[in-house]
C-alpha positions as a Markdown table, in Angstrom:
| # | Residue | x | y | z |
|---|---|---|---|---|
| 1 | Met | 0.0 | 0.0 | 0.0 |
| 2 | Asp | 1.5 | 3.4 | -1.0 |
| 3 | Thr | 1.7 | 6.3 | 1.4 |
| 4 | Ala | -1.2 | 8.2 | -0.3 |
| 5 | Thr | -3.5 | 5.2 | 0.2 |
| 6 | Gln | -2.3 | 4.8 | 3.8 |
| 7 | Ala | -3.0 | 8.5 | 4.4 |
| 8 | Ala | -6.4 | 8.2 | 2.9 |
| 9 | Glu | -7.3 | 5.3 | 5.2 |
| 10 | Leu | -6.0 | 7.1 | 8.3 |
| 11 | Leu | -8.0 | 10.2 | 7.2 |
| 12 | Lys | -11.1 | 8.0 | 6.9 |
| 13 | Asp | -10.6 | 6.6 | 10.4 |
| 14 | His | -10.0 | 10.0 | 11.9 |
| 15 | Arg | -13.2 | 11.4 | 10.2 |
| 16 | Ala | -15.2 | 8.4 | 11.4 |
| 17 | Ser | -14.1 | 9.2 | 15.0 |
| 18 | Ile | -14.9 | 12.9 | 14.6 |
| 19 | Asp | -18.4 | 11.9 | 13.3 |
| 20 | Arg | -19.0 | 9.7 | 16.4 |
| 21 | Leu | -17.8 | 12.5 | 18.7 |
| 22 | Asp | -20.0 | 15.0 | 17.0 |
| 23 | Ala | -23.0 | 12.8 | 17.6 |
| 24 | Ile | -22.0 | 12.5 | 21.3 |
| 25 | Leu | -21.7 | 16.3 | 21.5 |
| 26 | Val | -25.2 | 16.8 | 19.9 |
| 27 | Tyr | -26.9 | 14.3 | 22.1 |
| 28 | Thr | -25.2 | 15.5 | 25.2 |
| 29 | Leu | -26.1 | 19.1 | 24.5 |
| 30 | Ala | -29.7 | 18.1 | 23.9 |
| 31 | Glu | -29.8 | 16.3 | 27.3 |
| 32 | Arg | -28.2 | 19.4 | 28.9 |
| 33 | Phe | -30.9 | 21.6 | 27.5 |
| 34 | Lys | -33.6 | 19.3 | 28.6 |
| 35 | Gln | -32.3 | 19.7 | 32.2 |
| 36 | Thr | -32.0 | 23.5 | 31.9 |
| 37 | Lys | -35.5 | 23.7 | 30.5 |
| 38 | Ala | -36.7 | 21.9 | 33.7 |
| 39 | Val | -34.7 | 24.4 | 35.8 |
| 40 | Gly | -36.2 | 27.3 | 33.8 |
| 41 | Arg | -39.8 | 26.0 | 34.5 |
| 42 | Leu | -39.0 | 25.6 | 38.1 |
| 43 | Lys | -37.6 | 29.1 | 38.4 |
| 44 | Ala | -40.6 | 30.6 | 36.6 |
| 45 | Glu | -43.0 | 28.7 | 38.8 |
| 46 | His | -41.3 | 30.0 | 42.0 |
| 47 | Gly | -40.5 | 33.6 | 40.8 |
| 48 | Leu | -36.7 | 33.0 | 40.8 |
| 49 | Pro | -34.5 | 35.1 | 38.5 |
| 50 | Pro | -33.6 | 33.6 | 35.1 |
| 51 | Ser | -29.9 | 33.9 | 35.7 |
| 52 | Asp | -27.7 | 33.1 | 38.7 |
| 53 | Pro | -24.4 | 35.0 | 38.3 |
| 54 | Asp | -22.8 | 33.2 | 41.3 |
| 55 | Arg | -23.5 | 29.7 | 39.8 |
| 56 | Glu | -22.3 | 30.9 | 36.4 |
| 57 | Ala | -19.0 | 32.1 | 37.9 |
| 58 | Arg | -18.6 | 28.7 | 39.6 |
| 59 | Gln | -19.4 | 26.9 | 36.4 |
| 60 | Met | -16.8 | 29.0 | 34.5 |
| 61 | Ala | -14.1 | 28.2 | 37.1 |
| 62 | Arg | -15.1 | 24.5 | 37.0 |
| 63 | Leu | -15.0 | 24.4 | 33.3 |
| 64 | His | -11.6 | 26.1 | 33.2 |
| 65 | Gln | -10.2 | 23.4 | 35.5 |
| 66 | Leu | -11.8 | 20.6 | 33.4 |
| 67 | Ala | -10.5 | 22.1 | 30.2 |
| 68 | Thr | -7.0 | 22.4 | 31.6 |
| 69 | Glu | -7.2 | 18.7 | 32.8 |
| 70 | Ala | -8.4 | 17.6 | 29.4 |
| 71 | Asp | -5.7 | 19.6 | 27.6 |
| 72 | Leu | -8.3 | 21.8 | 25.9 |
| 73 | Asp | -7.8 | 25.5 | 25.5 |
| 74 | Pro | -9.6 | 27.0 | 28.4 |
| 75 | Asp | -10.5 | 30.1 | 26.3 |
| 76 | Leu | -12.3 | 27.8 | 23.8 |
| 77 | Ala | -14.1 | 26.1 | 26.7 |
| 78 | Lys | -15.1 | 29.5 | 28.1 |
| 79 | Lys | -16.5 | 30.7 | 24.8 |
| 80 | Phe | -18.5 | 27.5 | 24.4 |
| 81 | Leu | -20.0 | 27.7 | 28.0 |
| 82 | Thr | -20.6 | 31.4 | 27.6 |
| 83 | Phe | -22.7 | 30.7 | 24.5 |
| 84 | Ile | -24.6 | 27.9 | 26.2 |
| 85 | Ile | -25.3 | 30.0 | 29.3 |
| 86 | Ser | -26.6 | 32.9 | 27.2 |
| 87 | Glu | -29.0 | 30.5 | 25.4 |
| 88 | Val | -30.2 | 29.0 | 28.7 |
| 89 | Ile | -30.8 | 32.4 | 30.2 |
| 90 | Arg | -32.7 | 33.4 | 27.0 |
| 91 | His | -34.9 | 30.4 | 27.4 |
| 92 | His | -35.5 | 31.1 | 31.1 |
| 93 | Glu | -36.4 | 34.7 | 30.3 |
| 94 | Lys | -39.0 | 33.4 | 27.8 |
| 95 | Leu | -40.5 | 31.2 | 30.4 |
| 96 | Gln | -40.9 | 34.1 | 32.8 |
| 97 | Lys | -43.2 | 36.0 | 30.5 |
């Protein structure tokens, strides 16, 4: 087998792994949003504010630590969590209306 064919096979394997990981990410994110929707409903029912800055700060610190342990750029992890939190708060605000 020549090097181009070997490279093509390796590329195929890497892409298959990436596809599986993408599926895991999507299903995990969907499950996370199911949980945050339940939290949003609970907050709305009990007149609690849609955001919790103290919890968000703890989550950011926790995620920074996890990213560091996982050898992932903490700034990338922070951007990702910031986006997710903003979406969660947006959903919680809609439930308050």
